[in-house]
C-alpha positions in Angstrom: -12.7 1.4 -21.5 -12.7 0.8 -25.2 -16.1 -0.8 -25.7 -19.1 0.1 -27.8 -21.8 1.8 -25.6 -19.7 1.9 -22.5 -19.5 5.0 -20.3 -16.1 6.0 -19.1 -16.3 7.1 -15.5 -13.2 9.2 -15.0 -11.9 8.5 -11.5 -9.3 11.0 -10.3 -6.1 10.2 -8.5 -5.4 12.0 -5.4 -2.7 13.6 -3.4 -3.8 14.6 0.1 -2.6 18.1 0.7 -4.2 21.3 1.6 -4.7 22.8 -1.9 -7.2 22.4 -4.7 -5.1 23.0 -7.8 -4.8 20.2 -10.3 -1.2 19.3 -11.2 2.0 17.8 -10.1 2.5 17.7 -6.3 5.1 16.8 -3.8 4.8 14.1 -1.0 6.9 12.2 1.4 8.3 10.1 -1.4 9.0 13.0 -3.8 7.2 14.7 -6.7 4.2 12.8 -8.1 3.5 12.8 -11.8 0.8 15.0 -13.3 -2.7 13.7 -12.6 -3.8 11.0 -15.0 -6.9 8.9 -14.5 -6.0 5.4 -13.2 -2.3 6.0 -12.9 -0.6 4.1 -10.1 1.9 5.9 -7.9 5.0 3.9 -8.7 7.0 4.2 -5.5 7.7 0.5 -4.6 5.7 -2.2 -2.9 4.1 -2.3 0.5 6.3 -3.3 3.3 5.2 -6.8 3.5 2.1 -9.1 3.5 0.3 -9.5 6.8 0.3 -12.9 8.5 -0.9 -15.7 6.4 -4.4 -16.1 7.8 -6.7 -13.1 7.2 -9.8 -13.0 9.4 -13.3 -12.8 7.8 -14.9 -9.4 8.2 -18.0 -11.0 9.7 -16.0 -12.8 12.4 -15.6 -11.4 15.9 -13.0 -8.7 16.2 -9.6 -10.1 17.3 -6.1 -9.0 17.6 -4.8 -12.4 16.6 -3.8 -13.1 13.0 -6.4 -15.9 12.6 -7.3 -19.4 13.4 -3.7 -20.6 12.8 -1.5 -18.1 14.5 1.7 -17.2 12.7 4.5 -14.9 13.7 4.1 -11.2 12.8 5.6 -10.3 9.4 9.1 -9.2 8.9 9.9 -5.8 7.5 10.8 -7.2 4.1 10.4 -10.5 2.1 13.3 -12.9 2.3 16.4 -12.4 0.1 15.2 -15.3 -2.0 11.7 -13.8 -2.8 10.2 -10.6 -4.0 6.8 -9.0 -3.6 4.5 -8.4 -6.5 1.0 -6.9 -6.7 -1.9 -8.8 -8.2 -5.3 -7.2 -8.8 -8.5 -9.1 -8.1 -12.1 -8.0 -7.6 -13.5 -7.1 -4.1 -17.3 -7.3 -3.9 -19.6 -4.8 -2.3 -22.4 -2.3 -3.0 -22.3 0.0 -6.0 -19.5 2.5 -5.5 -17.5 0.2 -3.3 -17.0 -2.9 -5.4 -14.2 -3.2 -7.9 -10.5 -3.9 -8.4 -8.4 -4.5 -5.3 -4.6 -5.0 -4.9 -3.2 -8.1 -3.1 0.4 -8.8 -2.5 2.1 -12.1 -3.5 5.5 -13.3 -2.4 7.2 -15.0 -5.3 10.7 -16.5 -5.9 13.2 -13.8 -6.7 13.5 -13.3 -10.4 14.3 -10.7 -13.0 11.1 -11.6 -14.8 8.9 -10.0 -12.1 6.0 -9.2 -14.6 5.8 -12.9 -15.6 5.8 -13.9 -11.9 3.0 -11.4 -11.1 0.9 -12.7 -14.0 1.3 -16.3 -12.9 0.4 -15.3 -9.4 -2.7 -13.6 -10.8 -3.7 -16.6 -12.8 -3.5 -18.8 -9.7 -6.4 -16.8 -8.3 -7.4 -15.7 -4.8 -6.8 -18.0 -1.8 -9.7 -19.7 -0.1 -9.5 -17.3 2.8 -9.7 -14.3 0.4 -12.6 -15.9 -1.4 -14.5 -16.1 1.9 -14.0 -12.4 2.2 -15.6 -11.8 -1.2 -12.4 -11.4 -3.2 -12.8 -13.0 -6.6 -11.2 -13.2 -10.0 -12.9 -12.8 -13.4 -10.2 -14.8 -15.1 -11.5 -18.2 -16.1 -9.9 -21.3 -14.5 -7.4 -22.9 -16.7 -6.1 -19.7 -18.3 -2.4 -20.0 -18.9 0.4 -17.5 -19.7 1.9 -18.4 -23.1 4.3 -15.5 -23.5 5.1 -12.0 -22.2 7.4 -9.4 -23.8 7.9 -5.8 -22.9 9.2 -3.2 -25.4 8.9 0.5 -25.6 6.7 0.5 -22.4 4.2 -1.8 -24.1 3.7 -5.3 -22.7 2.4 -7.9 -25.1 0.8 -10.7 -23.3 -0.2 -14.0 -24.9 -2.8 -16.0 -23.0 -4.4 -19.4 -23.7 -7.9 -19.6 -25.2 -9.5 -20.2 -21.8 -8.8 -16.5 -21.0 -11.4 -15.4 -23.6 -14.0 -18.0 -22.7 -17.4 -17.4 -21.1 -18.7 -14.5 -19.0 -20.7 -11.4 -19.8 -19.5 -7.9 -20.3 -18.7 -7.3 -16.6 -16.6 -10.5 -16.4 -14.7 -9.8 -19.6 -14.0 -6.2 -18.6 -12.8 -7.2 -15.2 -10.4 -9.9 -16.5 -8.8 -7.4 -18.9 -8.5 -4.8 -16.2 -7.0 -7.3 -13.7 -4.2 -8.0 -16.2 -3.7 -4.4 -17.2 -3.4 -3.2 -13.5 -1.1 -6.1 -12.6 1.3 -5.4 -15.5 1.3 -1.6 -15.2 2.4 -1.8 -11.6 5.9 -1.9 -13.1 7.4 1.4 -14.3 8.5 -0.3 -17.6 4.9 -1.0 -18.6 2.5 1.8 -19.6 0.1 -0.1 -21.8 -0.8 -3.7 -22.8 -1.5 -5.6 -26.0 -3.5 -8.8 -25.6 -2.9 -12.0 -27.6 -4.9 -15.2 -27.4 -3.0 -18.4 -28.6 -0.5 -16.2 -30.4 -3.2 -14.1 -32.2 -3.4 -10.3 -31.4 -6.9 -9.6 -30.3 -8.8 -6.6 -31.7 -12.2 -7.7 -30.5 -12.3 -9.6 -27.2 -14.8 -12.2 -26.1 -18.5 -12.8 -26.9 -19.4 -9.3 -25.8 -17.2 -7.8 -28.6 -15.0 -5.5 -26.5 -12.9 -3.5 -28.8 -9.1 -3.6 -28.3 -8.0 -1.4 -31.1 -4.5 -0.8 -29.8 -2.6 -0.9 -26.5 -4.7 -0.3 -23.4 -3.7 1.1 -20.1 -5.1 1.9 -16.7 -7.1 4.9 -18.0 -9.1 2.6 -20.1 -10.3 0.7 -17.0 -11.0 3.3 -14.4 -14.7 2.3 -14.5 -13.7 -0.9 -12.8 -12.5 1.0 -9.7 -14.6 1.8 -6.6 -15.4 5.5 -5.9 -12.4 5.5 -3.5 -9.6 3.2 -4.6 -6.7 2.4 -2.3 -3.8 1.1 -4.2 -1.5 1.1 -1.2 -1.6 -0.6 1.2 -2.8 -3.8 -0.4 -5.6 -5.9 1.0 -4.2 -7.8 4.0 -0.9 -6.1 4.0 1.1 -4.6 6.8 0.2 -0.9 6.8 3.3 0.4 8.7 3.2 3.1 11.3 2.8 5.8 10.3 0.6 4.3 7.5 1.0 5.4 3.9 -2.3 5.4 2.1 -2.4 6.2 -1.6 -4.7 5.7 -4.5 -7.5 7.2 -6.6 -11.1 8.5 -6.2 -13.9 10.5 -7.6 -15.9 12.1 -4.8 -18.0 15.2 -4.1 -16.0 18.3 -3.5 -12.7 16.3 -3.6 -12.8 15.3 0.1 -13.1 11.9 1.8 -12.0 10.3 5.1 -9.5 7.7 6.0 -10.2 5.7 9.2 -8.0 3.1 10.9 -9.6 0.7 13.4 -8.0 -1.7 15.8 -8.9 -5.4 16.2 -11.8 -4.6 18.6 -13.2 -2.0 16.2 -12.0 1.0 18.1 -11.0 4.1 16.0 -7.3 4.7 16.1 -7.2 7.5 13.5 -9.7 9.4 11.4 -8.7 12.2 9.2 -9.9 14.1 6.2 -8.2 13.7 2.8 -8.4 16.1 0.0 -8.0 15.4 -3.7 -6.1 17.5 -6.1 -9.4 17.8 -8.1 -13.1 17.3 -7.4 -15.6 15.1 -9.1 -14.8 14.1 -12.7 -11.2 15.2 -12.8 -7.9 13.3 -12.1 -5.4 13.6 -9.3 -3.4 11.6 -6.9 -3.6 11.1 -3.1 -0.7 9.9 -1.1 -1.1 10.6 2.6 0.5 9.6 5.9 -1.7 8.5 8.8 -0.3 8.1 12.3 -2.0 5.8 14.9 -1.3 4.4 18.3 -1.6 0.7 19.0 0.0 -1.2 21.9 0.8 -4.4 20.0 0.8 -5.8 16.5 -2.7 -7.0 15.5 -5.2 -7.1 12.7 -7.2 -4.0 12.1 -9.3 -2.3 9.5 -8.5 0.4 6.9 -11.7 2.2 6.0 -12.1 4.9 3.4 -15.4 6.7 2.9 -17.2 9.8 1.6 -19.7 11.9 3.5 -23.0 12.3 1.9 -23.6 15.8 0.4 -27.1 15.6 1.9 -26.4 14.9 5.6 -22.7 13.8 5.9 -23.6 10.2 6.5 -21.0 7.6 5.3 -21.3 6.4 1.7 -19.0 4.7 -0.7 -17.4 2.9 2.2 -14.6 0.5 1.3 -12.7 -1.4 4.0 -10.4 -4.4 4.4 -8.1 -5.9 6.9 -4.6 -4.6 7.4 -1.8 -5.6 9.9 -1.2 -2.9 12.5 2.1 -2.4 14.4 3.2 -0.1 17.1 5.1 3.0 16.1 8.9 2.2 16.1 
């Protein structure tokens, strides 16, 4: 990112196919754009959020949607609502912590970017917080204005947005906003304002914002393997579509789907379009067999170059459904 003394860790974006060349590739949803660090695959939202209650990872495995059972999710949000993505921070060990997408269902509107930012400012739910999902955006931060022109979003936030926190906190809050806004194909970069003033140096840490910033400026906020779809707690579909970005040894990692009892339903190798230090995209379909709808776990991980043992393991709950 644009900050004095920072080290940009270039995380590649992946397309899981059996080739190693870096460049545009084709997948089930059509041709992907050339590899650009931090670029999202803009092919629409996840199918739906999972049921309302997300079980804590340290609770006993269960195929129920939580303490307060709800009906399984429908294939799409209602005609009066739309899905937007919000980006928070999922805790974990080095290499596994970082930005994570969560879905929010908001009233149907043409101002979807505004709705997404307001959902972001509302913060994670109490259940998500128990699962170590947090926001670096200070309480009380308000959206004062948002315009989009020539693929640049100019966002005006209240002074609370700039208050407090060290370098990690201020970097994360900027990244959360940038990733949330750039989910939309009309937004490539973001200009920040605070109380109507365009910010060139942000926060007490003096982070330089010497122009519009985009996802490539915040790839150091991502885990080693970043799943952008499905979102945390979303219905994964069957077959499941898994897409995102990563930076792993020899461009390979694994995708594992577990059922509510922790049994492995699918485990397959994924290959990036480039290896460590270069960009690419991954967008892979994973089939699995489950007898009934239930909570499960999506796990992505990298095998150690030394002995193949799992490392950079990131996992979160997803809603599994039988193949239809």
